[in-house]
N, C-alpha and C positions, 0 to 999 in steps of 0.2 A: 246799304243797297251792295247786291249779288253780283259778283263778277260773272262779265259775260262771252262766253266760250265763241271764238270767231278765227275760219281763218279762209274766207273768201274776200278780196279785197278789191274795191276797184275804184282806179286812179282816174279821177274826171279834170281835167284844165277847165279853169274859168278865165280865160285870157280878156278880159275887159278891166278896164281903168279909167271910165269914160265920167265914173263920179271923183277923181282924186281933182278936184278944183281947188284945194288946197293946199295940198303935199304935192311930191313931186311925179307926174304922169311916168308912166314905161311899165308898173307890173305885170301890163297885158301880156310883156316877153317872157315871166316870170315861170311858168310851165313848162316851157320847150327849156329852159334851161335850169331847172331844176331837173327833171329827165335826164339830160346828159349828165351832171351831176353825179347823179343814181347811178348812172352806168360804171363809175368809180367801185362801187358797191358791188354791183351785178355780174361786172366782169370777175372776179375773183369766186365765184360759185364753179364749179367741180363737182360734176358726178353728182349733180343735185347736193351737195354739201357748202357749206359757208361757215367758216371758223369766227365764231362771236369772241374776239381776245377779252370784251369788257368782262365778259361771265365767265371765259373759261371753258364756253361750249360748241358744240356742234352745232346747227341749224340745216334741220334734216328739210329742205327746199319742198321736198314732194308733199309734203304733210299741209302744203300754202296754194292758195290759187291767184294770182296778182295778175289784174288783167288792167290795162291800160285803154281809157273808153276814148281816149283823144282828148281834142277840146270843142268845148258847145259851139253850137251856131248862135252868134247873137246878130240884134240888127241894132247896130250903136247908135244909129239915128234916136232912139226912142228909148229915155232910160228903162220906163215901168215895163214896156215889152221886152226887152233884155230882160229884167228880174225874172218875166214869166219863163222865158225863152232856157236860161239855167237853171231854173227849177223844172220843167219839165224834163231835161236830161237826167239831174238828179233823181228823179222820181224812177227811172228807167233802171239805176244802180237796185235800191230800194225792191222793185220789180223781179229783180233776178235775184235778189236775196246777197248781194254783195254789200259791204262793209264800205260806205263810203270815204276816200280821202281826197277830197277838191285841192285845187292848188289856184288860189286866186293869182293875179286877179287884185284890185284894191278891197276895201273892207266891207265894202255893200253887197260884196257875193255872198256873203255872210247870210244876209238876211232872205235870199231863195234855198240857199241850205237849210235853216232854221225852219222855214213854209215848210219844206220836202220832209223834213225829219216832222212834223207838227201832221203832215196831211198821212203819211204813210205808217202812223203808228197808232196806237192808244192808249191813254192815261199822260200824266205830268211829266213836264219835261224840264229838266236841269240845266243849268248852262257854266261853264267854265271859260271864261276868258281870258286868255292873256295877251297883254296889249300893255302900252304906255300911257294911254288913254280912254278915256271914260265911255265915249260913243255913246253917248246918250243925250246928245240933242235930238229937242223935238221936230224943230223944222228951222229951217233960216231960208233969207234970198236967193243965196249962190248955190246952197247946195240940196234944197228942197228937203225933203220927208223921209227918204230913202238913199239918204247918203250911207257912207262909210262912215260918217259920224253919229248916225244916230241907229244901227240895226242891233244895239241893244235895247234902247229905249222902245223900238216897236216890240219887239219881242215879248216883252213886261207888259203890253197890254193886250198879249194872247189869254182867251180864258186858262190855258193849260199852262202857262209860263207864268210863276210867280216870282216879285223880285226876292222872295226868303229864299228862292232855289237858284240864286245868281251869283259868281263868284267872282272879282274881276281881281285879277293876278299880276304882280308887276307893275299897277299903276305908279307913275310918279310927275313931280311938274306942277304948274298952277292950270285950275279950270276954272269954269263959271260957278260961280255963288248958287247960283239956281240946282248945280245938279248936287251939291252939297247935301241940301234938302231933299231933292229924288230920293238920294240914296239911303238917308235917314225913313222919309216915308215909305219906300216898300222893302227896308230890310235888305238889302243888297249888301253884301259883304267885298267891301274890298282890303285886301292885303298889297301894300307897297312892297317895292323892288329892296327896300332895307331889310323887310323882313326874313329873304333870303340869306342875308349876313349876321342875323341875330338869331337867327329860329332856324330847326333843321329843316331840309327839304322834305325830309318823311314827315314832318308835323304840317308843314305847310301843305302838303297833297292831302292830308288825311281832314283837318278843315275845310278844305274844298269839296272831297268828296262826300263828307258828313254834311255840309250845306247844303249843295247842289242834289245830293240822293236822297235827303230828307223828303219821303212819301213822291218820290216820282219816280218812273218806270223808266224813261233813258236821259242820257248826259250829250247834248252838244258839244264839243270841243273844238274853238277858235283863236289860232293860234296869230297872232298878230309880231311878225318877224321885231317889229319894235322893241319887243317886251326887252330886247338883249340892247345891253348898251352898244352907243355907236360903234365902241369900238372891235365890236364881235359882230355887226351886220351893219356896214358902211352903207349896204343898198339898200335902203328901204324907203317908204313914202315919205316919211314924217321922223325924223332920226331927233331921239330924246337922250340927255345925258343923264347920268346914273341910272342906268338897267343893271339887269342881271346878266350873268355869263353863261356860257354854252353850256358847262357844268349843269349849271343850276336847272337850266332848261330841259337836257336831254334827262336831268334824273328824275323831273319833277313827271316829265311825259311817259316813263317807262312807270313810274308809279299811277296814276289816273286812268293809261290807255286801258287796259281790262275791263275798264267801268264804263268805257264811251262807246258811244254807237256812233256817231259820226265826228271825225277832224276834218278842219281847212285849216291851211296852211297862206297866208294872204301877204299883200304889203312887200314882197321880194321884188327889187327893183332892179332888173341890169344892167339898166341904162348908169347908174349910180354906184353900182358894185366896184370892188376895187376885186380883179383876179376871179372874176365867179366865187368872190370868198363866203357872199351872204346865200348864192343857190344852194354851194356844199353843205352850208350850216342846215336848211331848209332838207337836202335830200337826205341828209343822216338822222335828221328827226322824222321822217317819214319813214323811215326803215327802222328807226329806234321802234316807233309805234306800232308796227307789224312784228316788229319781233318778240315786245313785250308781251303781245295776246300769243302769240305762239309759244312761250312759254308756261301758257296757261292751258295749250290743248293735253 
């Protein structure tokens, strides 16, 4: 799959956590806190220049357009109506030719993100999901069919999204046996967190891009912050021990970013965070995505 040259980025807050029926609620407060943490980076811009110390290079900010579209309007009393409202706001970013950077919110907001990419593009779509959990629940009495535990299942049911183009990265812990069979039957690639400690990050990124990009025209990247070990992301909706670290996360994002059409960052929870540690991780992740694309200009 070819790299995509892009320099217009639209930030949109999806301040919604109504589907957080099993994990901790509070992710609705994440977009504003991530923006506040992002100021630590943007405050260092002088004369449209920013020093990237990790690559020992100057970023010319004049070559980038970064627009914050604020937060979506959401009718919180009706979950499916909220999904439609979120999608309609994401659609506007596509209409104005911005690469969407979506700040959740719980993981249910990924579903309208995928729907928007689906409706605003042609061709097949691959998905790279960074997460501790599979999010393959079909339906449940508590969460329904469109929760933050179901968005990947719903995506694989769409005509132009095949399980053979879905990669789940950072998965760990225990899950339903039914999901084992669903993964096998749909040819989904699962890369667990252990691989980041035993296999090179670039090799993992290559595997993910090869799988998500085979026969596809677009890639959706969703990052559930609980892909990180709890020590690196105490403020998340559902902590899971044994995850990857921030170096793994940032390095992986830098490798895949030039191939990605949409990124969302979800499940950051300021109410359970420690000194905004997790929001700061998300803010750097956001800018790493932008800077990785900048170097392709």
